[in-house]
C-alpha positions in Angstrom: 69.0 98.7 76.2 70.6 95.6 74.8 68.3 94.2 72.1 68.8 90.7 72.7 67.0 89.9 75.9 68.0 86.1 75.8 71.6 86.9 75.5 71.5 89.2 78.5 69.5 86.4 80.4 72.4 84.0 79.8 75.0 86.8 80.8 73.2 87.4 84.0 73.1 83.7 84.8 77.0 83.4 84.4 77.5 86.5 86.6 75.1 85.1 89.2 77.4 82.0 89.3 80.4 84.2 89.6 78.6 86.1 92.5 77.9 82.8 94.3 81.7 81.9 94.0 82.6 85.1 95.6 80.3 84.7 98.7 81.4 81.2 98.9 85.1 82.2 99.1 84.3 84.7 101.7 82.3 82.0 103.9 84.1 78.9 103.4 87.3 78.5 105.6 89.7 77.2 102.9 91.7 79.9 101.2 95.0 78.4 102.1 95.6 75.1 103.5 98.4 72.8 105.0 97.6 69.4 103.8 98.3 66.3 106.0 102.0 66.5 106.9 102.9 63.3 108.9 106.0 64.8 110.5 104.1 67.9 111.8 100.3 67.1 112.3 99.9 63.3 111.9 96.5 62.8 110.4 95.5 66.4 111.0 95.3 69.2 108.3 94.6 72.9 108.7 92.7 75.2 106.6 92.6 79.0 106.7 89.8 81.0 105.6 89.2 84.8 105.6 87.3 84.7 108.9 88.4 81.5 110.7 90.9 78.6 110.4 89.8 75.0 111.1 91.9 71.9 112.3 90.5 68.7 110.9 91.3 64.8 110.8 88.8 61.9 110.1 85.8 62.3 112.1 86.8 65.6 113.7 86.7 69.3 112.8 87.6 72.4 115.1 87.4 76.0 113.9 88.4 79.1 115.6 88.4 82.9 114.6 91.3 83.8 112.2 93.0 86.2 112.6 92.0 87.1 116.2 90.9 90.6 116.1 89.6 91.1 119.7 90.6 94.1 121.7 91.1 96.0 118.4 94.3 94.1 117.8 95.4 91.5 115.0 96.8 88.4 116.5 97.8 85.1 115.1 98.6 81.9 116.9 102.2 82.0 115.4 104.9 84.5 115.0 103.7 87.3 112.7 106.1 87.7 109.6 106.4 90.9 107.7 104.6 90.7 104.2 106.2 92.8 101.6 108.2 94.8 103.8 105.3 97.0 105.0 102.2 94.8 106.1 102.4 92.0 108.6 100.7 88.7 107.8 97.9 89.5 110.0 97.5 93.0 108.4 97.8 91.4 104.6 95.2 88.6 105.6 92.6 91.3 107.0 93.2 93.4 103.8 92.3 90.3 101.8 89.1 89.9 103.9 88.0 93.5 103.2 88.8 93.3 99.5 86.6 90.1 99.2 84.0 91.9 101.3 84.0 94.7 98.9 83.8 92.3 95.9 80.8 90.7 97.4 79.1 94.0 97.9 79.8 95.3 94.4 78.8 92.0 93.0 75.4 92.2 94.6 74.9 95.7 93.2 75.7 94.4 89.7 73.4 91.6 90.1 70.5 94.1 91.1 71.3 95.9 88.1 71.0 92.9 85.9 67.7 92.0 87.6 66.2 95.6 87.1 67.2 95.6 83.4 65.8 92.2 82.6 62.7 92.4 84.8 61.8 96.0 84.7 63.4 96.9 81.4 65.6 100.0 83.2 68.7 101.2 81.8 71.4 99.8 84.2 74.2 99.2 81.8 76.7 101.4 83.4 75.8 100.4 86.9 76.1 96.7 86.4 79.3 97.2 84.2 81.0 99.3 86.7 80.1 97.3 89.7 81.0 93.9 88.0 84.6 95.5 87.0 84.9 96.4 90.7 83.8 92.9 91.7 86.4 91.4 89.6 89.3 93.8 90.6 88.8 93.3 94.2 89.0 89.7 93.8 92.3 90.0 91.7 93.7 92.1 94.7 92.5 89.3 97.2 94.1 86.6 95.0 97.4 88.6 94.5 97.8 89.0 98.3 97.0 85.2 99.0 99.6 84.3 96.3 102.2 86.1 98.3 101.0 84.9 101.5 101.5 81.2 100.2 105.1 81.7 100.2 105.2 82.4 103.9 107.3 79.8 105.9 104.2 78.5 107.5 103.1 77.0 104.2 106.6 75.3 103.3 105.4 72.0 104.5 102.1 70.7 102.7 101.1 74.1 101.8 98.3 74.3 99.1 95.6 76.5 97.8 92.2 75.7 99.0 88.7 75.6 97.4 88.0 79.3 98.3 91.1 80.5 96.5 89.8 78.5 93.4 86.5 80.0 93.8 88.0 83.5 94.0 89.9 82.8 90.8 86.9 81.4 88.9 84.8 84.3 90.0 86.9 87.2 88.7 87.5 85.3 85.3 83.7 84.8 84.8 83.0 88.6 85.7 85.6 89.6 83.1 84.3 87.4 80.6 80.6 88.7 81.1 82.0 92.2 80.8 83.6 91.5 77.6 80.6 89.8 76.0 78.2 92.5 77.3 80.4 95.2 75.9 81.0 93.6 72.7 77.0 93.2 72.5 76.4 96.8 73.2 78.8 97.9 70.5 77.5 95.9 67.8 73.9 96.5 68.6 74.5 100.4 68.8 76.3 100.6 65.3 74.3 101.5 62.4 74.8 99.5 59.4 74.0 100.9 55.8 73.4 98.5 53.0 73.9 99.7 49.5 71.5 98.2 46.9 73.2 95.8 44.5 72.8 97.4 40.9 70.7 95.4 38.4 72.9 94.1 35.6 72.5 96.2 32.5 70.0 94.8 30.0 71.1 94.2 26.6 
């Protein structure tokens, strides 16, 4: 196990922040948004999350399921455009949801690995490393899909990235930083360094 427990504790804290960001992005309905556009919505703005969309104005907020998956069908309150020639907008949005769910699940497993290593002294380096890598990779997939969906005509006027999108980006970046630091620490602490004694100067 990594010799410097304090260093590991700092990395675990940073990864915990990354995990919190990923869960926040999953629950907060603000991945993409349409800001206040006077010609379209007046004082209203619309935010779209992975599970619901919300219509807001000063003193008012109304949210509904987004997309509507009742009756085992993917439905949108607007014409469904094809994304990337294969998936529809609705299917791509659901794919992002499932990727973010996977990211949260693997992030939780990685966090358990950190805790078991720090508290119980178990060897969980490979578990937490692979789970953290999947935690980051799934969120990169989510971000890539949302970046493409941001180009949909729906977001031409007033379209913007929301706080959940920012949280996804911050989460996978922090995860990769933790992985790099942890890997570097394991590499240097596993190496054996040999020091040759300095010869004494010849006596005259």
